[in-house]
Chimera marker file (.cmm) of the C-alpha trace (Angstrom):
<marker_set name="trace">
<marker id="1" x="71.848" y="-12.926" z="71.439" r="1" g="1" b="0" radius="0.5"/>
<marker id="2" x="73.571" y="-16.079" z="72.515" r="1" g="1" b="0" radius="0.5"/>
<marker id="3" x="72.755" y="-17.834" z="75.775" r="1" g="1" b="0" radius="0.5"/>
<marker id="4" x="76.041" y="-16.562" z="77.195" r="1" g="1" b="0" radius="0.5"/>
<marker id="5" x="75.161" y="-12.950" z="76.339" r="1" g="1" b="0" radius="0.5"/>
<marker id="6" x="71.717" y="-13.319" z="77.906" r="1" g="1" b="0" radius="0.5"/>
<marker id="7" x="73.279" y="-14.904" z="80.999" r="1" g="1" b="0" radius="0.5"/>
<marker id="8" x="75.708" y="-11.997" z="81.311" r="1" g="1" b="0" radius="0.5"/>
<marker id="9" x="72.982" y="-9.400" z="80.660" r="1" g="1" b="0" radius="0.5"/>
<marker id="10" x="70.868" y="-10.848" z="83.450" r="1" g="1" b="0" radius="0.5"/>
<marker id="11" x="73.802" y="-10.904" z="85.868" r="1" g="1" b="0" radius="0.5"/>
<marker id="12" x="74.759" y="-7.325" z="84.967" r="1" g="1" b="0" radius="0.5"/>
<marker id="13" x="71.173" y="-6.136" z="85.353" r="1" g="1" b="0" radius="0.5"/>
<marker id="14" x="71.119" y="-7.746" z="88.817" r="1" g="1" b="0" radius="0.5"/>
<marker id="15" x="74.332" y="-5.926" z="89.657" r="1" g="1" b="0" radius="0.5"/>
<marker id="16" x="72.762" y="-2.640" z="88.559" r="1" g="1" b="0" radius="0.5"/>
<marker id="17" x="69.505" y="-3.364" z="90.419" r="1" g="1" b="0" radius="0.5"/>
<marker id="18" x="71.105" y="-4.139" z="93.794" r="1" g="1" b="0" radius="0.5"/>
<marker id="19" x="71.900" y="-0.548" z="94.839" r="1" g="1" b="0" radius="0.5"/>
<marker id="20" x="68.542" y="0.647" z="93.485" r="1" g="1" b="0" radius="0.5"/>
<marker id="21" x="66.717" y="-1.909" z="95.631" r="1" g="1" b="0" radius="0.5"/>
<marker id="22" x="68.693" y="-0.924" z="98.735" r="1" g="1" b="0" radius="0.5"/>
<marker id="23" x="68.042" y="2.808" z="98.212" r="1" g="1" b="0" radius="0.5"/>
<marker id="24" x="64.363" y="2.205" z="97.387" r="1" g="1" b="0" radius="0.5"/>
<marker id="25" x="63.808" y="0.130" z="100.529" r="1" g="1" b="0" radius="0.5"/>
<marker id="26" x="65.709" y="2.665" z="102.627" r="1" g="1" b="0" radius="0.5"/>
<marker id="27" x="63.599" y="5.529" z="101.292" r="1" g="1" b="0" radius="0.5"/>
<marker id="28" x="60.387" y="3.576" z="101.931" r="1" g="1" b="0" radius="0.5"/>
<marker id="29" x="61.434" y="2.827" z="105.523" r="1" g="1" b="0" radius="0.5"/>
<marker id="30" x="62.303" y="6.504" z="106.032" r="1" g="1" b="0" radius="0.5"/>
<marker id="31" x="58.961" y="7.629" z="104.578" r="1" g="1" b="0" radius="0.5"/>
<marker id="32" x="56.972" y="5.216" z="106.736" r="1" g="1" b="0" radius="0.5"/>
<marker id="33" x="58.816" y="6.065" z="109.964" r="1" g="1" b="0" radius="0.5"/>
<marker id="34" x="58.372" y="9.784" z="109.376" r="1" g="1" b="0" radius="0.5"/>
<marker id="35" x="54.688" y="9.224" z="108.653" r="1" g="1" b="0" radius="0.5"/>
<marker id="36" x="54.788" y="10.906" z="105.264" r="1" g="1" b="0" radius="0.5"/>
<marker id="37" x="51.534" y="10.894" z="103.355" r="1" g="1" b="0" radius="0.5"/>
<marker id="38" x="51.278" y="10.040" z="99.668" r="1" g="1" b="0" radius="0.5"/>
<marker id="39" x="50.778" y="13.736" z="98.921" r="1" g="1" b="0" radius="0.5"/>
<marker id="40" x="53.955" y="14.643" z="100.827" r="1" g="1" b="0" radius="0.5"/>
<marker id="41" x="55.944" y="11.967" z="99.018" r="1" g="1" b="0" radius="0.5"/>
<marker id="42" x="54.652" y="13.160" z="95.623" r="1" g="1" b="0" radius="0.5"/>
<marker id="43" x="55.491" y="16.710" z="96.648" r="1" g="1" b="0" radius="0.5"/>
<marker id="44" x="59.103" y="15.644" z="97.083" r="1" g="1" b="0" radius="0.5"/>
<marker id="45" x="59.362" y="13.538" z="93.922" r="1" g="1" b="0" radius="0.5"/>
<marker id="46" x="57.403" y="15.567" z="91.361" r="1" g="1" b="0" radius="0.5"/>
<marker id="47" x="59.664" y="17.654" z="89.173" r="1" g="1" b="0" radius="0.5"/>
<marker id="48" x="62.780" y="15.908" z="90.477" r="1" g="1" b="0" radius="0.5"/>
<marker id="49" x="65.276" y="15.013" z="87.761" r="1" g="1" b="0" radius="0.5"/>
<marker id="50" x="67.145" y="12.855" z="90.282" r="1" g="1" b="0" radius="0.5"/>
<marker id="51" x="64.148" y="10.638" z="91.112" r="1" g="1" b="0" radius="0.5"/>
<marker id="52" x="63.158" y="10.482" z="87.443" r="1" g="1" b="0" radius="0.5"/>
<marker id="53" x="66.644" y="9.236" z="86.495" r="1" g="1" b="0" radius="0.5"/>
<marker id="54" x="66.879" y="6.944" z="89.527" r="1" g="1" b="0" radius="0.5"/>
<marker id="55" x="63.580" y="5.167" z="88.998" r="1" g="1" b="0" radius="0.5"/>
<marker id="56" x="63.932" y="5.302" z="85.202" r="1" g="1" b="0" radius="0.5"/>
<marker id="57" x="67.198" y="3.360" z="85.359" r="1" g="1" b="0" radius="0.5"/>
<marker id="58" x="65.645" y="1.030" z="87.927" r="1" g="1" b="0" radius="0.5"/>
<marker id="59" x="62.771" y="0.262" z="85.545" r="1" g="1" b="0" radius="0.5"/>
<marker id="60" x="65.151" y="-0.441" z="82.659" r="1" g="1" b="0" radius="0.5"/>
<marker id="61" x="67.238" y="-2.828" z="84.784" r="1" g="1" b="0" radius="0.5"/>
<marker id="62" x="64.169" y="-4.634" z="86.152" r="1" g="1" b="0" radius="0.5"/>
<marker id="63" x="62.615" y="-4.992" z="82.691" r="1" g="1" b="0" radius="0.5"/>
<marker id="64" x="65.765" y="-6.563" z="81.264" r="1" g="1" b="0" radius="0.5"/>
<marker id="65" x="66.345" y="-8.793" z="84.276" r="1" g="1" b="0" radius="0.5"/>
<marker id="66" x="62.763" y="-10.040" z="84.513" r="1" g="1" b="0" radius="0.5"/>
<marker id="67" x="62.363" y="-10.657" z="80.778" r="1" g="1" b="0" radius="0.5"/>
<marker id="68" x="65.502" y="-12.799" z="80.633" r="1" g="1" b="0" radius="0.5"/>
<marker id="69" x="64.490" y="-14.730" z="83.747" r="1" g="1" b="0" radius="0.5"/>
<marker id="70" x="60.977" y="-15.321" z="82.432" r="1" g="1" b="0" radius="0.5"/>
<marker id="71" x="62.458" y="-16.456" z="79.108" r="1" g="1" b="0" radius="0.5"/>
<marker id="72" x="64.247" y="-19.220" z="80.999" r="1" g="1" b="0" radius="0.5"/>
<marker id="73" x="61.091" y="-20.159" z="82.912" r="1" g="1" b="0" radius="0.5"/>
<marker id="74" x="59.048" y="-20.212" z="79.686" r="1" g="1" b="0" radius="0.5"/>
<marker id="75" x="61.563" y="-22.646" z="78.217" r="1" g="1" b="0" radius="0.5"/>
<marker id="76" x="61.949" y="-24.898" z="81.245" r="1" g="1" b="0" radius="0.5"/>
<marker id="77" x="58.397" y="-24.963" z="82.588" r="1" g="1" b="0" radius="0.5"/>
<marker id="78" x="56.285" y="-23.734" z="79.693" r="1" g="1" b="0" radius="0.5"/>
<marker id="79" x="57.936" y="-25.859" z="77.058" r="1" g="1" b="0" radius="0.5"/>
<marker id="80" x="58.316" y="-22.909" z="74.680" r="1" g="1" b="0" radius="0.5"/>
<marker id="81" x="61.347" y="-22.906" z="72.414" r="1" g="1" b="0" radius="0.5"/>
<marker id="82" x="62.981" y="-20.650" z="69.871" r="1" g="1" b="0" radius="0.5"/>
<marker id="83" x="61.157" y="-17.664" z="68.461" r="1" g="1" b="0" radius="0.5"/>
<marker id="84" x="57.956" y="-18.236" z="70.459" r="1" g="1" b="0" radius="0.5"/>
<marker id="85" x="59.823" y="-18.207" z="73.779" r="1" g="1" b="0" radius="0.5"/>
<marker id="86" x="61.929" y="-15.211" z="72.787" r="1" g="1" b="0" radius="0.5"/>
<marker id="87" x="58.925" y="-13.293" z="71.482" r="1" g="1" b="0" radius="0.5"/>
<marker id="88" x="56.828" y="-13.854" z="74.604" r="1" g="1" b="0" radius="0.5"/>
<marker id="89" x="59.765" y="-12.872" z="76.834" r="1" g="1" b="0" radius="0.5"/>
<marker id="90" x="60.399" y="-9.747" z="74.759" r="1" g="1" b="0" radius="0.5"/>
<marker id="91" x="56.717" y="-8.748" z="74.950" r="1" g="1" b="0" radius="0.5"/>
<marker id="92" x="56.774" y="-9.193" z="78.709" r="1" g="1" b="0" radius="0.5"/>
<marker id="93" x="59.935" y="-7.090" z="78.941" r="1" g="1" b="0" radius="0.5"/>
<marker id="94" x="58.412" y="-4.325" z="76.820" r="1" g="1" b="0" radius="0.5"/>
<marker id="95" x="55.206" y="-4.487" z="78.872" r="1" g="1" b="0" radius="0.5"/>
<marker id="96" x="57.122" y="-4.211" z="82.143" r="1" g="1" b="0" radius="0.5"/>
<marker id="97" x="59.088" y="-1.287" z="80.766" r="1" g="1" b="0" radius="0.5"/>
<marker id="98" x="55.908" y="0.474" z="79.599" r="1" g="1" b="0" radius="0.5"/>
<marker id="99" x="54.165" y="0.014" z="82.959" r="1" g="1" b="0" radius="0.5"/>
<marker id="100" x="57.267" y="1.063" z="84.889" r="1" g="1" b="0" radius="0.5"/>
<marker id="101" x="57.861" y="4.111" z="82.689" r="1" g="1" b="0" radius="0.5"/>
<marker id="102" x="54.255" y="5.156" z="83.190" r="1" g="1" b="0" radius="0.5"/>
<marker id="103" x="54.639" y="4.846" z="86.957" r="1" g="1" b="0" radius="0.5"/>
<marker id="104" x="57.913" y="6.818" z="86.950" r="1" g="1" b="0" radius="0.5"/>
<marker id="105" x="56.303" y="9.543" z="84.857" r="1" g="1" b="0" radius="0.5"/>
<marker id="106" x="53.266" y="9.689" z="87.175" r="1" g="1" b="0" radius="0.5"/>
<marker id="107" x="55.432" y="10.060" z="90.278" r="1" g="1" b="0" radius="0.5"/>
<marker id="108" x="58.035" y="12.473" z="88.926" r="1" g="1" b="0" radius="0.5"/>
<marker id="109" x="56.353" y="14.586" z="86.216" r="1" g="1" b="0" radius="0.5"/>
<link id1="1" id2="2" r="1" g="1" b="0" radius="0.2"/>
<link id1="2" id2="3" r="1" g="1" b="0" radius="0.2"/>
<link id1="3" id2="4" r="1" g="1" b="0" radius="0.2"/>
<link id1="4" id2="5" r="1" g="1" b="0" radius="0.2"/>
<link id1="5" id2="6" r="1" g="1" b="0" radius="0.2"/>
<link id1="6" id2="7" r="1" g="1" b="0" radius="0.2"/>
<link id1="7" id2="8" r="1" g="1" b="0" radius="0.2"/>
<link id1="8" id2="9" r="1" g="1" b="0" radius="0.2"/>
<link id1="9" id2="10" r="1" g="1" b="0" radius="0.2"/>
<link id1="10" id2="11" r="1" g="1" b="0" radius="0.2"/>
<link id1="11" id2="12" r="1" g="1" b="0" radius="0.2"/>
<link id1="12" id2="13" r="1" g="1" b="0" radius="0.2"/>
<link id1="13" id2="14" r="1" g="1" b="0" radius="0.2"/>
<link id1="14" id2="15" r="1" g="1" b="0" radius="0.2"/>
<link id1="15" id2="16" r="1" g="1" b="0" radius="0.2"/>
<link id1="16" id2="17" r="1" g="1" b="0" radius="0.2"/>
<link id1="17" id2="18" r="1" g="1" b="0" radius="0.2"/>
<link id1="18" id2="19" r="1" g="1" b="0" radius="0.2"/>
<link id1="19" id2="20" r="1" g="1" b="0" radius="0.2"/>
<link id1="20" id2="21" r="1" g="1" b="0" radius="0.2"/>
<link id1="21" id2="22" r="1" g="1" b="0" radius="0.2"/>
<link id1="22" id2="23" r="1" g="1" b="0" radius="0.2"/>
<link id1="23" id2="24" r="1" g="1" b="0" radius="0.2"/>
<link id1="24" id2="25" r="1" g="1" b="0" radius="0.2"/>
<link id1="25" id2="26" r="1" g="1" b="0" radius="0.2"/>
<link id1="26" id2="27" r="1" g="1" b="0" radius="0.2"/>
<link id1="27" id2="28" r="1" g="1" b="0" radius="0.2"/>
<link id1="28" id2="29" r="1" g="1" b="0" radius="0.2"/>
<link id1="29" id2="30" r="1" g="1" b="0" radius="0.2"/>
<link id1="30" id2="31" r="1" g="1" b="0" radius="0.2"/>
<link id1="31" id2="32" r="1" g="1" b="0" radius="0.2"/>
<link id1="32" id2="33" r="1" g="1" b="0" radius="0.2"/>
<link id1="33" id2="34" r="1" g="1" b="0" radius="0.2"/>
<link id1="34" id2="35" r="1" g="1" b="0" radius="0.2"/>
<link id1="35" id2="36" r="1" g="1" b="0" radius="0.2"/>
<link id1="36" id2="37" r="1" g="1" b="0" radius="0.2"/>
<link id1="37" id2="38" r="1" g="1" b="0" radius="0.2"/>
<link id1="38" id2="39" r="1" g="1" b="0" radius="0.2"/>
<link id1="39" id2="40" r="1" g="1" b="0" radius="0.2"/>
<link id1="40" id2="41" r="1" g="1" b="0" radius="0.2"/>
<link id1="41" id2="42" r="1" g="1" b="0" radius="0.2"/>
<link id1="42" id2="43" r="1" g="1" b="0" radius="0.2"/>
<link id1="43" id2="44" r="1" g="1" b="0" radius="0.2"/>
<link id1="44" id2="45" r="1" g="1" b="0" radius="0.2"/>
<link id1="45" id2="46" r="1" g="1" b="0" radius="0.2"/>
<link id1="46" id2="47" r="1" g="1" b="0" radius="0.2"/>
<link id1="47" id2="48" r="1" g="1" b="0" radius="0.2"/>
<link id1="48" id2="49" r="1" g="1" b="0" radius="0.2"/>
<link id1="49" id2="50" r="1" g="1" b="0" radius="0.2"/>
<link id1="50" id2="51" r="1" g="1" b="0" radius="0.2"/>
<link id1="51" id2="52" r="1" g="1" b="0" radius="0.2"/>
<link id1="52" id2="53" r="1" g="1" b="0" radius="0.2"/>
<link id1="53" id2="54" r="1" g="1" b="0" radius="0.2"/>
<link id1="54" id2="55" r="1" g="1" b="0" radius="0.2"/>
<link id1="55" id2="56" r="1" g="1" b="0" radius="0.2"/>
<link id1="56" id2="57" r="1" g="1" b="0" radius="0.2"/>
<link id1="57" id2="58" r="1" g="1" b="0" radius="0.2"/>
<link id1="58" id2="59" r="1" g="1" b="0" radius="0.2"/>
<link id1="59" id2="60" r="1" g="1" b="0" radius="0.2"/>
<link id1="60" id2="61" r="1" g="1" b="0" radius="0.2"/>
<link id1="61" id2="62" r="1" g="1" b="0" radius="0.2"/>
<link id1="62" id2="63" r="1" g="1" b="0" radius="0.2"/>
<link id1="63" id2="64" r="1" g="1" b="0" radius="0.2"/>
<link id1="64" id2="65" r="1" g="1" b="0" radius="0.2"/>
<link id1="65" id2="66" r="1" g="1" b="0" radius="0.2"/>
<link id1="66" id2="67" r="1" g="1" b="0" radius="0.2"/>
<link id1="67" id2="68" r="1" g="1" b="0" radius="0.2"/>
<link id1="68" id2="69" r="1" g="1" b="0" radius="0.2"/>
<link id1="69" id2="70" r="1" g="1" b="0" radius="0.2"/>
<link id1="70" id2="71" r="1" g="1" b="0" radius="0.2"/>
<link id1="71" id2="72" r="1" g="1" b="0" radius="0.2"/>
<link id1="72" id2="73" r="1" g="1" b="0" radius="0.2"/>
<link id1="73" id2="74" r="1" g="1" b="0" radius="0.2"/>
<link id1="74" id2="75" r="1" g="1" b="0" radius="0.2"/>
<link id1="75" id2="76" r="1" g="1" b="0" radius="0.2"/>
<link id1="76" id2="77" r="1" g="1" b="0" radius="0.2"/>
<link id1="77" id2="78" r="1" g="1" b="0" radius="0.2"/>
<link id1="78" id2="79" r="1" g="1" b="0" radius="0.2"/>
<link id1="79" id2="80" r="1" g="1" b="0" radius="0.2"/>
<link id1="80" id2="81" r="1" g="1" b="0" radius="0.2"/>
<link id1="81" id2="82" r="1" g="1" b="0" radius="0.2"/>
<link id1="82" id2="83" r="1" g="1" b="0" radius="0.2"/>
<link id1="83" id2="84" r="1" g="1" b="0" radius="0.2"/>
<link id1="84" id2="85" r="1" g="1" b="0" radius="0.2"/>
<link id1="85" id2="86" r="1" g="1" b="0" radius="0.2"/>
<link id1="86" id2="87" r="1" g="1" b="0" radius="0.2"/>
<link id1="87" id2="88" r="1" g="1" b="0" radius="0.2"/>
<link id1="88" id2="89" r="1" g="1" b="0" radius="0.2"/>
<link id1="89" id2="90" r="1" g="1" b="0" radius="0.2"/>
<link id1="90" id2="91" r="1" g="1" b="0" radius="0.2"/>
<link id1="91" id2="92" r="1" g="1" b="0" radius="0.2"/>
<link id1="92" id2="93" r="1" g="1" b="0" radius="0.2"/>
<link id1="93" id2="94" r="1" g="1" b="0" radius="0.2"/>
<link id1="94" id2="95" r="1" g="1" b="0" radius="0.2"/>
<link id1="95" id2="96" r="1" g="1" b="0" radius="0.2"/>
<link id1="96" id2="97" r="1" g="1" b="0" radius="0.2"/>
<link id1="97" id2="98" r="1" g="1" b="0" radius="0.2"/>
<link id1="98" id2="99" r="1" g="1" b="0" radius="0.2"/>
<link id1="99" id2="100" r="1" g="1" b="0" radius="0.2"/>
<link id1="100" id2="101" r="1" g="1" b="0" radius="0.2"/>
<link id1="101" id2="102" r="1" g="1" b="0" radius="0.2"/>
<link id1="102" id2="103" r="1" g="1" b="0" radius="0.2"/>
<link id1="103" id2="104" r="1" g="1" b="0" radius="0.2"/>
<link id1="104" id2="105" r="1" g="1" b="0" radius="0.2"/>
<link id1="105" id2="106" r="1" g="1" b="0" radius="0.2"/>
<link id1="106" id2="107" r="1" g="1" b="0" radius="0.2"/>
<link id1="107" id2="108" r="1" g="1" b="0" radius="0.2"/>
<link id1="108" id2="109" r="1" g="1" b="0" radius="0.2"/>
</marker_set>
């Protein structure tokens, strides 16, 4: 991908993430104010296709956004260039996706 494509992908992933962040924070505030326990929250999310899709898309957007941002940081601060920088950023993105997917599965399956 060219730098322009990566720039656009990061901006688009931020655009996708914004409503997810707002809904996530709103749900957390609601859960805390109502005094829901972890068991009650899991009772509402487990088996839910909606929450699986919601948090699944959230994880994809975050993984893309973070990997591209860290790629820039690795180049500017870490001094990595070319394939090394891209490879490390890709591994981080895949790792974030794997951890996020595992969390989504644990909460919704």
